[in-house]
C-alpha positions as CSV (number, residue, x, y, z in Angstrom):
1,M,-11.7,-39.3,-29.9
2,I,-14.0,-37.8,-32.4
3,S,-13.5,-38.3,-36.1
4,A,-12.2,-34.8,-37.7
5,Q,-14.8,-35.0,-40.4
6,V,-17.2,-35.5,-37.6
7,E,-15.6,-32.2,-35.7
8,G,-16.2,-29.9,-38.4
9,W,-19.8,-30.9,-38.6
10,L,-20.4,-29.8,-35.4
11,R,-18.0,-26.4,-35.6
12,K,-20.7,-25.6,-38.3
13,A,-23.9,-26.9,-36.4
14,N,-22.8,-25.0,-33.3
15,P,-20.6,-22.2,-33.5
16,D,-20.7,-22.4,-29.0
17,I,-18.8,-25.5,-29.9
18,D,-15.5,-25.3,-27.8
19,R,-17.4,-23.9,-24.6
20,C,-19.7,-27.6,-25.0
21,F,-16.6,-29.3,-25.7
22,D,-15.1,-27.3,-22.2
23,I,-18.3,-28.9,-20.3
24,A,-18.0,-31.9,-21.7
25,S,-14.4,-32.9,-20.5
26,D,-15.7,-33.2,-16.6
27,P,-18.0,-34.8,-15.1
28,A,-19.1,-32.3,-12.9
29,K,-19.5,-29.7,-15.4
30,L,-21.9,-31.5,-17.5
31,A,-24.2,-32.9,-14.7
32,D,-24.5,-29.4,-14.0
33,F,-24.9,-27.6,-17.2
34,V,-27.4,-30.6,-17.9
35,R,-29.7,-29.7,-14.7
36,K,-29.6,-25.8,-15.7
37,E,-31.2,-26.9,-19.1
38,G,-34.0,-28.4,-16.7
39,V,-33.0,-32.0,-17.2
40,D,-32.6,-34.6,-14.6
41,K,-31.4,-37.8,-16.4
42,A,-29.2,-37.6,-19.7
43,V,-27.7,-40.9,-21.7
44,L,-24.4,-40.7,-22.1
45,I,-23.6,-43.0,-25.8
46,A,-19.9,-44.6,-25.8
47,E,-18.9,-44.8,-30.0
48,D,-17.4,-47.0,-32.0
49,S,-17.0,-46.5,-36.0
50,H,-13.8,-46.0,-38.3
51,V,-16.5,-43.3,-39.7
52,T,-17.5,-41.2,-36.2
53,G,-14.9,-42.0,-34.3
54,V,-14.1,-43.6,-30.8
55,V,-15.8,-43.1,-27.4
56,P,-14.1,-45.9,-26.1
57,N,-16.8,-47.7,-23.2
58,D,-14.2,-47.4,-20.1
59,H,-14.1,-43.8,-20.4
60,V,-18.1,-43.5,-21.0
61,L,-18.9,-46.3,-18.0
62,D,-16.2,-43.9,-15.5
63,F,-17.4,-40.3,-16.6
64,A,-21.1,-41.4,-15.5
65,A,-20.2,-42.8,-12.8
66,R,-18.4,-40.2,-11.6
67,S,-21.9,-37.4,-12.6
68,K,-23.3,-38.3,-9.2
69,G,-26.3,-40.1,-10.7
70,V,-26.9,-37.8,-13.0
71,L,-25.4,-39.3,-16.6
72,L,-26.7,-42.9,-17.8
73,P,-24.3,-44.9,-19.7
74,F,-24.7,-46.5,-23.0
75,V,-21.6,-48.6,-24.4
76,A,-20.9,-49.3,-27.6
77,V,-20.2,-52.4,-29.6
78,H,-18.7,-53.3,-32.8
79,P,-20.6,-57.0,-33.8
80,V,-18.4,-57.0,-37.2
81,R,-15.3,-56.5,-35.7
82,E,-15.6,-57.9,-32.3
83,R,-16.5,-62.1,-32.8
84,R,-17.3,-62.3,-28.9
85,S,-19.0,-58.9,-29.0
86,A,-22.2,-60.5,-26.9
87,H,-19.1,-61.5,-23.8
88,I,-18.1,-58.4,-24.8
89,F,-21.3,-56.8,-23.8
90,K,-22.3,-59.0,-20.6
91,D,-19.1,-57.8,-18.9
92,L,-20.3,-54.1,-19.6
93,L,-23.4,-54.5,-18.0
94,A,-21.7,-56.3,-14.8
95,A,-19.6,-52.6,-14.9
96,G,-22.2,-50.6,-14.9
97,A,-24.1,-50.5,-18.5
98,K,-28.0,-48.4,-18.9
99,G,-28.0,-49.8,-22.9
100,L,-26.5,-50.3,-25.9
101,K,-25.8,-48.4,-28.9
102,L,-25.1,-50.0,-32.3
103,Y,-23.8,-47.9,-35.4
104,P,-25.1,-50.1,-38.8
105,T,-24.7,-47.0,-41.1
106,Y,-21.4,-46.4,-39.8
107,Q,-20.4,-50.0,-38.6
108,H,-21.7,-51.2,-41.5
109,F,-23.9,-54.7,-40.9
110,A,-27.3,-55.7,-41.3
111,P,-29.3,-54.8,-38.1
112,N,-31.1,-58.7,-38.6
113,D,-27.9,-60.3,-39.5
114,P,-28.5,-63.5,-37.0
115,A,-24.4,-63.2,-36.4
116,V,-25.9,-59.8,-34.5
117,Y,-28.1,-62.0,-32.7
118,P,-26.7,-63.1,-29.7
119,L,-26.3,-59.9,-28.4
120,Y,-29.7,-59.0,-28.7
121,A,-30.6,-62.5,-26.9
122,V,-28.4,-60.3,-23.8
123,A,-29.9,-57.0,-23.6
124,E,-33.2,-58.8,-23.4
125,E,-32.5,-61.4,-20.8
126,H,-30.7,-57.7,-18.4
127,R,-34.0,-56.3,-20.1
128,V,-31.9,-53.0,-20.9
129,P,-32.7,-51.3,-24.5
130,V,-30.8,-51.6,-27.8
131,M,-31.0,-48.5,-29.5
132,F,-29.7,-48.3,-33.1
133,H,-28.6,-45.1,-35.4
134,T,-31.5,-44.9,-38.4
135,G,-32.1,-42.8,-41.2
136,S,-29.5,-40.7,-43.1
137,S,-26.3,-39.5,-42.1
138,V,-23.7,-36.7,-44.0
139,F,-20.5,-38.4,-42.9
140,A,-18.4,-39.6,-45.5
141,G,-17.7,-43.7,-44.9
142,S,-21.9,-44.0,-44.5
143,R,-23.2,-46.9,-46.0
144,L,-27.1,-45.1,-45.6
145,K,-28.9,-48.8,-46.4
146,F,-28.0,-50.1,-43.4
147,G,-30.3,-47.1,-41.7
148,D,-33.7,-48.2,-42.7
149,P,-35.3,-49.0,-40.0
150,L,-37.2,-51.8,-41.3
151,Y,-34.5,-54.2,-40.7
152,L,-35.6,-53.8,-37.0
153,D,-39.0,-55.1,-38.1
154,D,-37.2,-59.1,-38.2
155,I,-35.6,-57.8,-34.7
156,C,-38.9,-56.9,-32.9
157,V,-40.3,-60.2,-33.8
158,D,-37.2,-62.3,-33.2
159,F,-36.9,-60.7,-29.8
160,P,-40.7,-59.7,-28.7
161,D,-39.6,-58.8,-25.2
162,L,-36.4,-56.3,-25.9
163,R,-36.7,-52.9,-25.8
164,V,-35.2,-51.3,-29.0
165,V,-34.9,-47.2,-29.8
166,M,-34.7,-45.7,-33.2
167,A,-32.5,-42.8,-32.9
168,H,-33.2,-40.3,-35.4
169,G,-36.8,-41.5,-35.6
170,G,-36.0,-43.1,-39.5
171,R,-34.6,-39.6,-40.6
172,G,-34.3,-38.3,-44.2
173,F,-35.6,-41.6,-46.2
174,W,-37.8,-43.3,-44.0
175,W,-40.2,-41.0,-41.8
176,E,-43.2,-43.0,-42.2
177,R,-42.0,-46.4,-42.0
178,A,-40.3,-45.7,-38.4
179,F,-43.9,-44.4,-37.5
180,F,-45.3,-47.8,-39.0
181,L,-43.1,-49.8,-36.9
182,A,-43.2,-48.0,-34.2
183,R,-47.3,-48.0,-34.2
184,L,-46.9,-52.2,-35.0
185,H,-44.2,-53.3,-32.2
186,P,-44.9,-52.9,-28.5
187,H,-41.1,-52.1,-27.5
188,L,-39.7,-50.3,-30.6
189,Y,-39.6,-46.9,-30.1
190,L,-39.4,-43.9,-32.5
191,E,-36.7,-41.2,-30.5
192,V,-36.2,-37.6,-31.8
193,A,-32.8,-36.7,-31.9
194,G,-31.2,-34.3,-34.2
195,I,-34.9,-33.6,-35.5
196,P,-36.2,-30.1,-35.8
197,P,-38.9,-30.1,-33.1
198,G,-40.4,-27.4,-35.8
199,N,-40.4,-30.1,-38.7
200,L,-41.8,-33.1,-36.3
201,L,-45.5,-32.8,-36.8
202,Q,-44.7,-32.4,-41.2
203,Y,-42.7,-35.4,-40.9
204,Y,-45.0,-37.5,-38.3
205,P,-48.8,-35.7,-38.6
206,R,-50.0,-38.3,-36.7
207,L,-47.5,-37.9,-33.5
208,E,-49.8,-38.3,-31.0
209,K,-51.2,-42.0,-32.5
210,I,-47.8,-43.2,-30.9
211,A,-47.4,-41.0,-28.1
212,D,-46.5,-43.3,-25.7
213,K,-43.5,-44.1,-28.1
214,V,-41.8,-41.2,-29.1
215,I,-38.8,-40.5,-26.7
216,F,-36.8,-37.2,-26.9
217,G,-33.3,-36.4,-28.0
218,S,-30.7,-33.7,-28.0
219,D,-27.8,-34.8,-29.8
220,W,-26.4,-32.5,-27.5
221,P,-23.5,-30.8,-28.2
222,E,-24.8,-30.7,-32.1
223,I,-27.7,-28.0,-30.6
224,P,-26.3,-25.4,-28.3
225,S,-28.9,-25.9,-25.9
226,I,-31.5,-28.9,-24.7
227,R,-33.9,-26.6,-23.1
228,A,-34.1,-24.7,-26.2
229,N,-35.2,-28.0,-28.1
230,A,-37.7,-28.7,-25.5
231,E,-39.1,-25.9,-25.5
232,G,-39.6,-26.5,-29.1
233,I,-41.5,-29.9,-28.2
234,R,-43.8,-27.7,-25.6
235,N,-44.8,-25.3,-28.6
236,L,-45.9,-27.8,-31.0
237,G,-49.5,-27.6,-29.2
238,L,-49.6,-31.4,-28.9
239,S,-51.9,-32.2,-25.1
240,T,-50.0,-32.1,-22.5
241,A,-50.1,-35.8,-21.7
242,T,-48.2,-36.5,-25.0
243,T,-45.5,-34.0,-24.6
244,E,-44.7,-35.0,-20.7
245,K,-44.7,-38.3,-22.2
246,I,-41.7,-37.4,-25.5
247,L,-39.8,-35.3,-22.6
248,W,-39.6,-37.9,-20.1
249,R,-42.2,-40.5,-19.4
250,N,-42.1,-42.7,-21.9
251,A,-37.9,-42.5,-21.3
252,A,-37.7,-42.9,-17.5
253,G,-40.5,-45.6,-18.0
254,L,-37.5,-47.4,-20.5
255,L,-35.0,-46.8,-18.6
256,G,-36.4,-48.6,-15.5
257,L,-36.4,-45.0,-14.0
258,A,-40.2,-44.3,-13.4
């Protein structure tokens, strides 16, 4: 399902990737794995692009449904290819989707394009978050300009009650921009998957200023251990309250689990 270049990248990043692929092939195995890694609930994300591959929505919904409540499905809609994307998303919400993941860098669209606004209206109405890939990418076929978090400023202004998540926190080009936007907009969150925990305070030296807006993410299976990344957060020297917010409280509130 994933593209050859993504699989090649994963094999370089994680020497234990074949074991991870085996775990990810079965809902019970994956649910057991994340629990052993210290995770109560995990978001399972669909994918839809010619750059990174396709992990179909129906597969993700079915897989999550068979995880005994451990996995929460985020679906993916291609807003450029699918003219009825808002209607498709409504149907996916009725089927159990808990959020939407969009990939502007890989799907080649500007997040603030008015043609995509009906999708955001559905998400706002149903009070589910929309997660955007932001920041850099190493994959051929990416258009990095669409990963600029500044596009999300328009969305937050035009949909003030919409919960928006910046996946990868503006990684690479836009650390400071992502931090500023998260501090500015009350429902804009900075997610840190794909960022080595030990580098977080280098990229966001005032991280505790947005303690209520930061969300832990692992990007598993790029990394072999979710637990190790969580421990990296715990070892940053942040306050106990901030650490708890990053590791679970903020996400639990965003997903309606708290």
